[in-house]
C-alpha positions, 0 to 999 in steps of 0.5 A: 425664570430658570427651569425647574430641576429634574432627574437626569437618568441613563437611557434604559434604566428606571429611576428606582434601578438607578437609585439602587445601583449608583448615584443619580445626576440631578439638574437643579434650579440653577441648571447645575448637574449634581451627583447625589448618593443612591441612599440619603439618610442625613439631610440639611435643608436651608430652603424652607419649601424643600424642608416642608416637602421632606416632611410631607414625603415622610422623610422628616427623620432624615433632617439633621438640622433646621434653618434659622427661618423655620426655627425663628419665624415660621409659626406653622412648621412646629404644627406639622413637624414638632420634632423640628424643635429638637434639631440644631439651627444650622444657619444664621439670619442671613441663611449662611450655613454654620460650617463647623456644625455642618461638618459635625452633622455629616449630611449626605446632601444639602438643599439650598436656595437658588437665590443664593447662587454664590453660597451654593457652590461655596458650600459644595466646595468647602464641605465636599457634599452634594448641594442641590439648589431648589425652589418653585419660584412661585410656579405650581408645576415647578412645585410638583416637579420639586416634589417628584425630584425630592421624592426620588432623591430620598427614595420615596417616589411612590409617596411623591406620586401619591401627593401629586395625584391628590394635588392635581385632582383638587386643582382639576376640581376647581378648574372644572367648576370654573370652566364656564365662567366668562372673563367679565365675571372674573374679579380683578385682584390686587395682592399686597405682600411682604409687609408693604401695601405697594409690594405685589407679586407679578405672578400668583397662580392661585389667583389665576386657578381660582378664577381671578385676574391679577392686575399686576400680571405682566409687570417685570420684577426687578431681579430674576427669580423674584416674583414681586415688584413695588408699584406706586399708590397711583398705579393701584388707584388706576387699576381700581381692583374689585378685590384686594388680598392682604398677606396673612401668613403672620400671626395677627399681632405681627402683620405689617399690613392689615385689612383694617388698615387698608380700609381706613387709609384715606389714600384708598378711599375711592377704590372699589374694593375698599368702598365695597369692603372687598379687602381680605386676607389670603395665605401667600408666600412663606419662604415660597410655599407650604404645599398643603397650604397653597392647595388650600389657598386655591380652594379658599380663593375660588370660594371667595371669588365665586361663592355660587360655584362653591357654596358648600366650601368649608375652609376648616374641614378642607384644610384639615383634610389637606393637612392630614393628607400631606403631613399625617397631622389630625386637625393640623389646619385647625391649629394653624387657623388659631395662629393665623386667625384664619377661621375668620377669613371666610366669615368676614367675606359673607 
């Protein structure tokens, strides 16, 4: 997996000094060194994870276009950034950039996905605009490094530092509560993601942090930079996990895999998780992560896996606190919960 992006600063100068004086050299997730302007006022982001970070940094006003996924498929983004509805859509279903529109929008910088390696260079060559390819690739530390980097590019390093401190403090509190849990008490967890019972992430750090064991950890994904692989039903039966987690980042009517469907599937009747009805929804990736949502997910999974350590955990109250911290939206998680029906998740687990 490629290393996360970072700022490359001349010796003897602070980040703020460089931002004030001259372009900054950025090393992105593809290892490319890109010169970005010292003042960025107009942004196109083709990477939903970065777009969410831009909003969290309080820089939503710099966005001059919205990508196809956020406009068409993301039911949560309008909650945190209602102004996005008024932005033009700058890409198609394949995430290809509309070049004519991009020229008219005159961005200072474009954020792209590192999974689209050819597109990144092509956009920069055609538009003569710096293109920075960023994604966390399913790593919490990379997400926080993205946050710092994006905050530096957009001139909001203090806000980035504030959010990072908040994030790390929440994670540290979970880790501290679980530090004396022996390995034998950690549930073995299988995750079904991306619309298929047998499609699963080979790494999923929220499970690890929350005191669980991902039974698919160690498998090799089919392509570099992707976190998932496809297993056989026989492998799932052999693993016999304690808990099955179902990708829940869809409205209930849109979920291709459901808790009820797994519980009723005769192929999985012998599984311990099915017999004991330990099949639950979790948030999961959503074109990588929403930083507020993944932080809430860590707390939710910790409560699900180890209820005695987190007896007072309130999913809605904690979610609203986190969403307000990141996005300044009051009762933001309550609105999200209505879309995902996630207020029922912990109630079912009791």
